[in-house]
C-alpha positions as CSV (number, residue, x, y, z in Angstrom):
1,X,-13.6,248.4,110.0
2,X,-12.4,245.2,110.8
3,X,-14.8,243.9,113.4
4,X,-12.6,241.0,114.7
5,X,-8.7,241.8,114.7
6,X,-6.6,239.1,116.2
7,X,-3.0,239.6,117.1
8,X,-0.2,237.8,119.2
9,X,1.1,235.5,116.4
10,X,4.4,234.3,116.1
11,X,7.5,232.1,116.4
12,X,7.8,230.2,118.9
13,X,9.7,226.7,120.1
14,X,8.1,223.8,120.4
15,X,7.0,222.5,123.6
16,X,6.4,226.5,124.5
17,X,3.5,228.9,125.0
18,X,1.6,231.3,123.6
19,X,-1.6,233.4,123.9
20,X,-4.0,235.1,120.6
21,X,-6.0,238.1,121.6
22,X,-8.9,238.7,119.4
23,X,-10.4,242.4,119.9
24,X,-13.5,243.0,119.1
25,X,-15.3,245.9,117.8
26,X,-19.7,246.7,117.3
27,X,-20.2,243.4,118.1
28,X,-21.2,242.7,121.8
29,X,-19.1,239.8,123.4
30,X,-22.4,239.2,125.6
31,X,-25.1,238.6,122.7
32,X,-22.1,236.9,120.1
33,X,-20.5,233.0,120.2
34,X,-16.6,233.7,119.7
35,X,-14.8,231.0,117.8
36,X,-11.0,229.8,117.1
37,X,-10.1,228.4,113.8
38,X,-6.4,227.4,112.5
39,X,-5.5,226.6,109.0
40,X,-2.7,224.5,108.5
41,X,-0.4,224.5,105.3
42,X,-2.2,222.3,102.9
43,X,-5.0,221.6,105.4
44,X,-8.5,222.7,105.6
45,X,-9.3,225.5,108.1
46,X,-10.4,223.5,111.4
47,X,-12.2,224.9,114.2
48,X,-10.5,224.3,118.1
49,X,-12.3,226.1,120.4
50,X,-15.2,228.4,121.1
51,X,-16.9,230.4,123.9
52,X,-21.0,231.1,124.4
53,X,-22.3,234.6,124.8
54,X,-22.4,233.9,128.2
55,X,-18.9,233.5,128.9
56,X,-19.8,230.0,130.6
57,X,-19.4,227.3,128.3
58,X,-16.5,226.0,126.0
59,X,-15.7,223.9,124.1
60,X,-12.9,222.4,122.4
61,X,-11.1,219.8,119.6
62,X,-9.9,217.0,120.3
63,X,-6.5,218.4,119.0
64,X,-6.0,221.3,121.9
65,X,-8.0,219.7,124.5
66,X,-5.6,220.2,127.3
67,X,-3.3,222.3,126.0
68,X,-5.6,225.2,125.0
69,X,-7.9,227.8,126.9
70,X,-10.0,230.1,125.5
71,X,-11.0,233.3,127.7
72,X,-12.5,236.6,127.5
73,X,-12.4,239.9,129.5
74,X,-15.3,241.7,128.7
75,X,-14.2,245.2,129.5
76,X,-11.5,244.9,126.8
77,X,-14.0,243.7,124.3
78,X,-11.3,240.8,123.8
79,X,-11.3,236.8,124.1
80,X,-8.2,235.0,124.0
81,X,-6.6,231.4,123.4
82,X,-3.7,230.8,125.8
83,X,-1.9,227.8,123.7
84,X,0.8,225.3,126.0
85,X,2.7,222.7,125.1
86,X,2.7,223.8,121.4
87,X,3.7,221.5,118.4
88,X,5.1,222.1,115.5
89,X,2.0,220.8,113.8
90,X,-0.2,223.4,115.5
91,X,1.8,225.6,112.9
92,X,-0.9,227.4,111.7
93,X,-3.2,231.1,110.9
94,X,-5.4,231.6,113.5
95,X,-8.6,233.1,113.4
96,X,-11.2,233.9,115.7
97,X,-15.1,234.5,114.5
98,X,-17.9,235.6,115.8
99,X,-22.0,234.9,115.0
100,X,-25.2,236.1,116.7
101,X,-27.2,233.0,118.0
102,X,-29.8,232.9,120.5
103,X,-28.8,229.1,121.3
104,X,-27.2,228.8,124.7
105,X,-26.0,225.3,123.6
106,X,-24.5,226.5,120.5
107,X,-20.8,226.2,120.8
108,X,-21.2,222.3,121.9
109,X,-23.1,221.6,118.7
110,X,-22.1,223.8,116.4
111,X,-19.2,226.2,117.7
112,X,-16.6,224.0,115.5
113,X,-17.7,224.3,112.5
114,X,-18.1,227.3,109.9
115,X,-21.4,228.4,110.6
116,X,-19.9,231.9,111.7
117,X,-20.7,235.5,110.3
118,X,-17.8,237.5,111.1
119,X,-14.1,236.9,110.4
120,X,-10.8,238.2,112.0
121,X,-8.2,238.5,109.1
122,X,-5.9,235.6,111.2
123,X,-2.5,235.5,112.9
124,X,0.1,233.5,111.9
125,X,1.8,231.5,114.8
126,X,4.8,229.0,113.9
127,X,6.0,226.7,115.9
128,X,9.6,225.7,115.0
129,X,13.6,225.4,116.6
């Protein structure tokens, strides 16, 4: 059983929008920080967003700041990544990840780094005409 399952990827035109979902099973969102990462062709995996276990603190990479928004629906056990003003360079496999860490400032310090224990399988996002 996968602990995190991403969905919502697909093909979108430049300037378009897409919302990714990360559905969590077994893990409790109130106890785990959630991060979004992506791997573009020929590049290393990049941390792009984080939400802490309270849902109140978030962090974004400069490459997506102002265009992407992380949110969550606790009842649905789902964390979302709303992406807008998409660019061809946003083409990548997008992963969500989770970690239990009691530090409330985890997202600010380590949230965009590979400090996570649980990973999803990824969903492909392609931005192209």
